[in-house]
N, C-alpha and C positions, 0 to 999 in steps of 0.2 A: 511533519508525519506522526502519527501515531499507530502501533498497533495495539488493537483490543483482546484480551485472552479471556474476556466475560460477557455474558449476555447483556447489553447495555439497555437499559429502561430509559424511556424519554427523557426522563429526571438526568441521568446519568449524561445524556447526549446532551440536556441544556448546560450542566456544569461544567461537563469539558469545555466546550466551547464559549462559555462565560470565564472561566478560569485562564484558558488559553487561546486568545483571541486569534493567534497568529497561524494555528494549524490549518492546514490546505489538502491534508489526504486523511484518512481514514482507514484503515485495513483489521479486517475481522475474519473468523474464519468462515467456510463456507456454510457450518452447519449454523452458525448467530446470525448470519447473514441474511436467510431465510426467514428468523425469527422477528427480526427488525422490523419495528412498525413504519406502517407509511408515513406516519406524520413525522419520525423519526428522518426520513428518508427525504420527505420535502424539507425540511427544517436544514438539513445538511445542503441540500441543494440551494436555497434561499442563501447561506450562508458563504457558498462557494467552496466548499468543501466537498472534495471527490472522495466517494465509498469505493474501496478496493477489496475486494476478497481474495483469501488467502492465509496461510501458515510463516510462521517462521519458524525454518527447519533447523534443528542444532543449536536452538537457543536455551538457555535454561537460565529462568529467572533466578535462582538462587545464587548465580554465579554474576551474573551482570545484570540489570535492568535496561540496559539500552542496547541496542543492535544497529550496528553503522554498515551501512554500505560501502565496501570497500573502493577505490578509486579505480581498481583493477578493471571491476564492473564496469563503471562508467568508461574505460579504457575501450574493455569488448565492445558494448556498443557502438561505441563512437565509428570503429574499424569496421564492425558491421554494415553499418550505415554507408562508411564511405567505399566498402566493395558493392553497394548497390541493393542490400537486403531490404525488403521491405519492412515494416514494425510487427507483422504476425511473424515472419520469419525471425526477426532478431529475438523476438521475445521467447519464441517457443526453445532459439538456441540457448538463449544466455538461460533462461527458467529451468532446462537441462542440466548445463553445466553448473549452476548456484543453486538449484533449490529454491529460488525465487519464486513465486507465482507470476505467471504471466503477467497477470494486470498490472503488479508492482513493476515487473520489466518494463509493459508499455506506460506506464506512469513517468519513471523514469527518463523514457525513449522523449515523450513529449514535452519533460521539464528541459530537456536538456537540450532542445531544438533553439 
């Protein structure tokens, strides 16, 4: 998974998937999501890459280029699921607690199933 902090052109998307063929999800800020071309969206769908809208809060590129999802978050998702919460409830709760986007949390839920 990767988070793009720039407005990606069709060429950027193509080169990204060419250089990183194992990517399964791309997260973009909502303002950039609205400007992504239809062709890029279709290309991502054809490649099996999920497009997720959201920001990475509290992450500074000048300190660290990577952001890892903490195992505690995955345990919290599993605990809420075990208590019978539906994916929307889990996404809303975890999003409030961690400042991760609800769409990213839903992606994590789907991947941990």
